[in-house]
N, C-alpha and C positions, 0 to 999 in steps of 0.2 A: 349719482349722488356726490360725485367728487367735486362738483362746483356749487354745492348747496351748503348752507349753514343754518343752524337753529337760531331763531330770533325770538325774543320775548317782547310782548306788548302786554303790560299789566300781568294778568294771570294766564294769558294765552301764549302758547308755544307755536311758532310758525316756521315751517321749513322754507327757506328763501333761496332762490337761485341768484348767484353772483354772475352778473352779465356785463362783461367788459365792453360789449357792443351797444349797450344802452346808456344814453346820456342821463336818463332820469330814473327815479325809483317809482315803480308802478305796481299796483295791486289789482287783483280781480275783485269784483263786487262781492264775491263769496267771502273773501277775507274781511273786507270792510264791514259787511253786515254782521259777520260772526263776532267781530271785535267791537261793534257798536260805534264805529267811526262816523262822526258827523261831517258831511261833505259841504264844502263851500263851492258854490257855483261860480265859476270864472269863465270868461270867454277864452277858450283855449283851442287852438287849431288842432284838428285831428292829428294823431301821431302816425307816422308812416313806419311800417316794420320792414325787415329785410326782403320779404317777398313782394314788396311794393303795395301791399294792402294798407288800408288806413283803419285805425281803431279810434273809436269815439270816446272821449273823456267825459265821464259823468260828473266829475268834480275833483276837488283837491282837498286833502286834509293834512293838518300838521299833527304828527304823532311822534312819541318818544319810543324809539326802538332800542332794545338792549341786546348786546352780544357780548358774551364773556364778562358780564358785569359792567361794561361800558355803555352808557346811554348816549344816543344821538337823536336830537329832534330833527325831523325831516318833513319836507312837503312830499306827500305821496299822491301821485295821480291815481285815480280809481276809474276802472272801466269794466263793463260787462263782457268785453270781448276777449278777456283772458281769465284764467283762474290762478290762484296762488299769489305769491309775492316775488317780485324781481327787484333786487338791489342793483342800481345802476352806478355808473361812474361818479355821480354826485355823492352817493353814500360812501363809496370806496375812498374817494380823495379825502374825505373828512376823517377817515380812520387812521391814516398814516400808513407806513409800509406794512405789507403782509405778503406771504408767499403761498403759492399753491404747492402742496406736497402731495402729488397724486399717488406716489408709491405707498404712502401711509394714510391715504384718505383724509387729509387734514388741510385746513387753510390756516 
């Protein structure tokens, strides 16, 4: 859990993985369905993950994610091939500087 943070979307609380190896923010269909996200169909190439497999994107949605009272509107890619929420470099760069404090389990 040292690289996860709590994210709010409206009344929903989501535990999200901070992934410095991911260029994009991506969510599993389980999160999108639970939060009622409406997907926009776009022609998107499959995404290649580190083990060289591809995941298929069902759609993209623009959502406002809140962390520690700060909201950021993001395009989130949605797929059935993963579960949960992964915040990528696109989200992190919009937050400004932050530090991983593994000793105290904080970001």
